C-alpha positions as CSV (number, residue, x, y, z in Angstrom):
1,M,119.5,101.1,101.7
2,F,115.6,99.6,102.3
3,A,114.5,103.0,103.8
4,T,115.6,105.3,101.6
5,D,114.1,103.4,98.9
6,M,111.2,103.7,100.4
7,M,111.7,107.9,100.9
8,N,111.9,108.8,97.6
9,Q,109.0,107.1,96.7
10,L,106.8,108.6,98.9
11,K,108.5,112.0,98.2
12,D,107.5,110.5,94.4
13,M,103.6,110.0,95.6
14,L,103.1,113.0,97.1
15,P,101.7,114.9,94.6
16,F,98.3,112.8,94.3
17,L,98.8,111.6,97.6
18,I,97.7,115.2,98.9
19,P,94.9,116.0,96.1
20,I,93.7,112.0,97.7
21,V,93.3,113.1,102.1
22,I,91.9,116.4,101.2
23,I,88.9,115.1,99.6
24,E,88.9,112.3,102.3
25,I,89.6,114.9,105.1
26,V,86.5,117.7,103.0
27,L,83.9,114.6,102.5
28,F,84.4,113.3,106.5
29,V,84.3,117.2,107.8
30,L,80.8,118.0,105.6
31,A,79.2,113.9,106.8
32,L,80.5,115.3,110.2
33,K,79.0,119.0,110.2
34,H,75.8,117.6,108.3
35,I,75.1,114.4,110.5
36,L,75.0,116.9,114.1
37,T,73.0,119.0,112.8
38,H,70.2,117.2,111.7
39,D,67.1,115.4,113.0
40,T,66.0,113.1,110.2
41,Y,67.9,111.0,107.9
42,K,66.3,108.6,104.8
43,R,67.5,105.3,106.7
44,G,69.2,104.7,109.7
45,N,70.1,107.3,112.8
46,R,72.4,109.6,113.8
47,T,74.3,107.2,116.2
48,I,74.2,104.7,113.1
49,W,75.5,107.5,111.6
50,L,77.9,109.2,113.3
51,I,79.5,105.5,114.2
52,I,79.6,104.6,109.7
53,T,80.7,107.7,109.2
54,I,84.0,107.2,111.7
55,V,84.6,103.6,111.4
56,F,84.5,103.7,107.3
57,M,86.4,107.2,107.7
58,N,88.3,106.8,103.8
59,Y,86.0,107.8,101.8
60,V,83.1,104.1,102.4
61,G,81.4,106.7,105.0
62,P,81.0,109.8,104.3
63,I,79.8,108.6,101.1
64,L,77.7,106.4,102.0
65,Y,76.0,109.1,104.4
66,F,75.0,110.7,101.3
67,V,73.6,108.4,99.2
68,L,71.7,106.0,101.3
69,G,71.5,108.6,104.6
70,K,71.6,112.8,103.4
71,E,67.5,112.8,103.9
72,D,66.4,115.4,100.3
73,S,66.0,118.7,101.4
């Protein structure tokens, strides 16, 4: 009974979760790509930003990198 209710709730929330997950993955991949292809950063170094981005994979890590670590072009 409980599992069925949970599955129904998950099915109801799925249309909202899919775009959020896609945005999270895109941010993560873009941040990793930029970190691995550039040598200069506003603050810190490549190792620090890789750790921050991977550990805080949900929005926080990639957003921190783009706001605080990405060198302006």
